[in-house]
N, C-alpha and C positions, 0 to 999 in steps of 0.2 A: 901812458895810459892807453888802453885799448880804444880803437876807433868807435866801437859800438858794443853795448852790453845788451843782454837779453831783457833785463828790466830797465825801463827808461823813466820810471816815476820818481817821486820824491823819497828821500830816505830819512828815517828817524834813528839817530844814534843814541841808544838808551844807556850808554855808559861812557861818559867822558868826564875829565877833571879840568876845572878852570881856575886860573889864578889872576894875574894882573890883566888889565884890559888890553895892554899892548900884546901880550902873549895870546890872549883869547882871540883877539882880532886876527892875528897871524894864522892861528889854527883854523878859524872859520873860513878864511880865504881859500885854504887848501881843501877843507871839507866840501866846500861848495863845488869844487871841480869834480867831486865824486857824487854829487847829488844830495848831500846832506842839507836839509833845511830846518830840521828840528833836532833837539837833543836834550838828554838829561845832563845837567851840569852839576857835578859834585864840587862844592865850593871850598876853595883853599885860601881865599883872600877876600876879606870883607869889603875893602875898597873896590876891588875888581868886580865883586858881586853887585855893588851899588851901580857902578858904571855900566856893567853889562845889561842890567835891567833897563837903563835909559837908552843905550845904544842899539840893543837888539831886542826890542819888545816882541813878545810872541814866539821867540825862537827857543827859549830854554824852559825846561822844567827843572827847578833848582832843588838840589839835595843838600841837606845839612849834615856835616860830619858830627856825630855825637862823641862826647869825650871818652876816649879809650881808657884813660886812667880811672875815671869815675866808675865806668862799668866794671873794669877789672877789680876795683876795690869794693864792689857791691854798693857804691855810693849813689843810690838811685834817685834821691830826692831832687838834686839839681837837674838831673836828666829829665825827670818827669816834668819839672817846671819848664824846661826848655821845649819839650814836646808840645806842651799846652800853648806855646807861643809861636810855633813854627809857621803856621798858616798866616798869622798876622804879620810875621816878619818876612814874608815872601817866599817861604819854602813850601814844597809840596811833598817831599820825601825825606826820610831819615836814612842815614848811612852809618853802618858800623863795619869795622875791619878787624877781623880776628884770624888773619893768616898766621901760621905758627910763629913767624918772626916777631909778632907783637911782644913776645916775652923778652926780646932784646931791648925794648924801649920803655918798659914800665917796671919800676922797682917795687919791691915788697908786695908782690902778688900773693894773695891768700893761697895756701897750698891746696885748698879744695876748689879752686876756681874752675868753673865750667859754664858754658853759656846757657845750659839748661838748669842751672841751680835755682832752687825756689826763691832765693834772695833777689832774683831778677824778675820775678813774676809781675811785680808792680810796673816795671819798665815795659814789658810786653803788653800788659793790659792797657797802659796809657796810650800806646800806639793804636790799639784797637779802639779805645774810647774816643780818640781824636781822629780816627779814620786816616791815619798816616801810614802809607806803605813803607816797608823797610827793605833796603838793599843790604844784604848781610853777606860778607865775605868770611868764609869759615875755613877753607882749605885750599891747597895748592896742587900743582901737578904731581903725579906719582914720581916723576924724575927728581923733584925737589926733596921729597922724603928720602929718596935713595942716596942723594948726594949732599944736600945742605942740612937736612934735619936728621942726621944719623943719631944724634943725641936724643933718643926718644924720651928719656927721663925729663928733659927740658922742654922739647917741642911737642911731644905726644905722637900719636899714630893717626894716620889719615882716617881709618875706619872708625876710630873713636870720635874724631871731630865730626864726621858725617853723622854718626849716631846721635851726638849731642844736638845737632841741628834738627834732625828728624824728630827728636823728642819735643823740641819747641814747636815744630810744625803740627805735631799730633795734638798738642794741648791748646793751640791758638788757631783754630780753624777759620776764624774771621779776620786774622791778620793777613793783609796782602803782602806777599813776599816776592821780591826779585832776587834770585840767587845768581850772582855773577859766574862767569866762566863755565857755563853749561852745568851749573850746580856743582862745580869742581869735579865733574865726572864725564868729561868727553872721551876718556880712554875707552876703547872699544869694549873691553871686558867689564867696564862699569855701566855701560848703557842699560843693561837690564835693571839694575838698581835704580837708575834715574827714571826709567819707565815706570817702575813701581811707585816712586814718589809722585810723578805727575798724574798717575791714575788715582792715587789715594788722596792727594791734597790739591783740590781744584783752585785753591787760593794762591798757588805757587806758579811763577813763571821763571824761566832762566834766560840769561843773555849769552851772547857769543863772544864776549871778550875772553881772552885776548887773541889777537889774530894768529900769533905763533902757535899757541896751545891748540887752537881749533884746527889749524892747517896740519900741524904735526900729527895729531891723533886721529882726526876724522878721515884723513886721507889714507889711513892704513887699510881700511876695509870700506870701500865706497858703497857697496851694496847695503851693508848694515847701517851705515851712517845716513844714507839717502832714505832708507825706509823709516828710520827714526824721525828724520826731519819732516817727512810727509805725514806720518802718523800724528805727530805732536805739533803740527804747523800752527795751531792756535796758541801755543804756549812758549814759543821761542822769540825773543826780541834781539834784533841786530844791535851789537855793541862792540866797541873797539878798545875801550880803556885808555884812549889817548890822553895824555897830560899836556896841558897847554904850554908849560914852561920847559918842555924837554925837546932836545934835538932840533934838527933843521927840517927842511921840507920833506925829505924822504922818510923821516921818522913817522910823519902823518900819512903821506901818500902811500908808502909801502904797506901800511896796515890796512888801509881801505882797498888797495889793489889786491892784496893777498886774499881778503875775504870775498871780494867780488869774483875772483877766479874760482875760489872754492865753491861758492854757492851757485854760480850762474853758468859755468862752463863744463865741458867734458874733457878738458885738458888733462894730460898725464905727465907726471914727473917734471912739472914746472918748478924751477928753483924758487924757494921762498924769497921775496924781494927785500927782506929785512934779516938781520943777523938773528940766529937762534943759538944761544949759548949751550942749550941742552943737547945739540947735535953737532956742534962745531968740530968735535973730535971723532965723529962717527959717520962723516960723509955729508952732513947737512940735512935740511928739511926740504921735501919736495911736495908740491900740491897736486892732488888728484881731484879734479872737480866733480861735484855731485850733480851738476846739471839739473837743478831743481825746477819743477814746473812753475810757470809764471804765477799761478794763483798762490803757490806757497811762497814765492819770493815777495809777492805783494803783502802778504801777512807778515813775513819776517822783517821786511824793511820799513813797513809803514803802519799797517792796520793794527797790529797787536799792541804796539806801544801807544798809539793814539787812543785805542779803546781803554787801556789801563790808566793813562794819565790825563785824558781829556774826556772824562765821563760826563 
C-alpha cells in the first residue's frame, strides 16, 4: 500500500457482498487498512447477516437480494410482500441482478421477459411506496458481449438492456436507484449516454464497482473521464463489488488499491494489481490516474453514500 494518499478521511464502500461472519470479519480487517468504515452489505447468508448486525453495529447498510426466479416469472406477489417487510427485518435496500448470465440459472423464462414489462409495475411501485432504494444490475462490460454473450438470441444486446432500464427510470421518477458499475457504461464512448441519464433522472446514482472495469475503461481517456467525474461528483458512489467469501488478501486489497490509484493519483501506465481476464491476452490493464480534486474525492468516498443512505 502507498505510504500516503491524497484523501485521508473515512471511506464508504457502497457495493460489497457479505456471507458468513468469519469471511465478513476477514474482509473488514483488510478494508480498514484502506480506510473503509461503512459499507453497503448485500446479504448472501442469513446467519452471517444476524451475526454481522451484532458484531458490527453501525457499519453496514444491508441490502436484500430479491428472488431472481420470482421476478423472471413475473411472480410479483411474494416479492411485494417481502418488500413490505424489509425495513422491519433490518434491510434498507433491495437488490436485483439481471446481468445477461441470469438466463443460465433460471428455467422456463417467459419468452417476453424484460425488466420494463408492465407485469412488473406493481413490483416497482411497491419499492416507491415503501421508500426502498433499488440496486439494479442490468448489463455487463462491452467485452463480455463481444466474447461471452455472442449468442444474442439467448443473452440479448447491451443497448437493448440499457433501454429497458431507462424505460423503468422514466416511469418511476420517485424510485431511488443505484446502478452498479458506472451504470454499466464506463466505456468512454458510452459516457455521453450516461451523462444524459444523470441529467434526466435526478433519482439515479451510479457506483464505481468493479475495480477492473473502472480502471480498464476510464484510464483510456483520462481527460474525458476526469471531466465526467468532476461534473457528476454528487452522483457517483465509491464501490468495489468485493465478495467476502472469495479469494485471499490480495483479492480485496488489490481492488481497493486499484481504485485509489485511479481516483487519487496522476500515475501513468501502472499495472492493475489484480488479474483482468479481459486483457490477459492483449498486454494487460494499466491504470492512468485521474488525480481528482479533494472535494470530489470527499463526495465520492463518503458524502454521497451517507447522504443517500443516512437521510
